C-alpha positions, -999 to +999 in steps of 0.1 A: +026+631+173+027+637+135+039+605+132+008+587+140-008+597+112+012+580+088+009+545+107-029+552+114-040+556+082-016+527+070-038+507+096-073+525+081-060+509+050-072+476+062-106+494+071-107+505+037-111+477+015-145+468+026-160+502+029-144+530+002-127+497-019-158+485-044-154+526-050-117+520-058-127+484-076-155+506-094-131+539-111-135+543-147-094+533-155-078+527-190-072+488-184-057+484-215-029+517-205-011+506-175+011+536-175-022+558-179-040+534-157-010+544-129-019+579-137-058+582-135-053+560-099-030+586-089-057+615-097-078+594-075-055+596-046-052+631-052-084+638-046-085+617-018-059+635-004-076+677-013-110+664+016-082+655+043-061+686+039-097+700+037-109+683+067-078+689+085-073+724+082-111+731+093-106+706+123-069+718+129-082+756+126-109+742+161-082+728+180-058+760+176-096+778+192-090+752+218-049+759+223-054+793+234-083+787+254-055+770+272-068+732+279-044+719+245-039+685+274-074+682+279-080+684+247-054+657+241-069+638+274-109+638+257-090+629+222-075+595+232-109+591+246-132+599+216-109+573+193-103+544+220-144+548+223-143+546+183-135+515+188-157+503+217-188+513+203-205+490+179-201+497+145-240+495+136-245+519+171-221+547+157-235+548+120-269+552+133-255+582+157-230+596+128-214+632+129-235+634+094-270+629+102-272+669+109-254+671+072-275+647+058-288+662+031-252+672+021-235+638+027-270+629-002-253+651-023-218+638-024-236+603-027-255+612-057-224+632-073-197+602-067-229+579-087-227+608-116-187+611-119-187+571-125-198+575-159-173+597-174-133+586-179-120+621-178-091+628-154-120+660-137-142+629-136-118+603-113-099+638-092-139+643-084-143+606-069-115+606-049-123+639-036-163+631-032-147+596-014-125+615+005-158+631+024-178+601+028-186+595+060-162+569+080-156+559+115-120+564+116-116+593+093-130+607+128-108+593+146-078+610+123-093+643+127-101+637+165-057+638+162-063+672+141-079+691+161-049+678+188-022+691+166-037+725+173-029+738+148-045+744+114-012+738+090-003+713+115-042+691+118-038+694+078-003+676+074-016+650+103-050+648+075-022+647+044+007+620+063-034+605+069-042+602+035-013+591+025-006+559+044-036+548+027-029+550-003-012+513-007-036+494+002-062+514-011-038+506-050-035+474-040-069+469-043-072+486-072-043+456-087-048+426-065-094+426-060-094+391-066-068+382-044-079+402-012-108+368-002-130+371+027-105+352+054-076+373+049-102+402+050-111+392+085-079+383+097-070+417+090-100+439+105-088+423+141-055+438+141-070+474+132-084+480+168-057+471+187-033+497+167-062+518+169-066+521+207-028+522+211-027+553+187-058+566+213-035+557+250-006+578+230-029+609+226-043+610+267+000+599+276+014+632+257-021+652+273-006+637+314+023+653+304+039+625+323+076+637+309+088+610+291+104+622+260+086+626+224+057+607+236+041+626+270+067+661+274+060+676+312+055+711+287+027+707+264+028+745+253+050+754+216+056+786+235+083+790+265+068+819+283+102+834+308+091+847+338+106+882+347+119+887+378+104+923+391+123+939+418 
């Protein structure tokens, strides 16, 4: 299921054009030096990947606990349903009841810190902007984190979220270079593709949990460990 992470990131980045695109366009990059600009943009992406990897570790560790509890198949089904639910629920309603409310004060500090970093042009500031950007609330990132939980291992959780982050890099980089070319009609057409693909990812997780015996999609044996039952006479 790791391959779905990169594809999901690639599609999610189309949503990022509207949500995080303005942040990327406002980055304090050196516009007069193309080489330095690329290096600074890379620092921004490394910051985002660091945030995603940290979240992947935390949620993957949570998934490991659920795996040890012996409910990994059920978790995969629940994760698929949750991913689809994120698409079905209107975005305005979702953000009225999102996961940031219990830690609203922390999110506020993240936003304040993000704003202060735009006044600086140092490498540390650009990395920090990417890092804080990665921790901002986003429905599709939540969906990816559900996928990290389904990995049932903190290390696979990290890999899942890193692959997700890598998938967002091409479009988020393009925003910096082609901001004026992304008109509203184009963005609207792109937005229509995102829910379809997200639902497909959710269905894959549900199939995985059902254990239908389909190779690579819905294997019959979900356990990572094969335990042999010795014959006792």
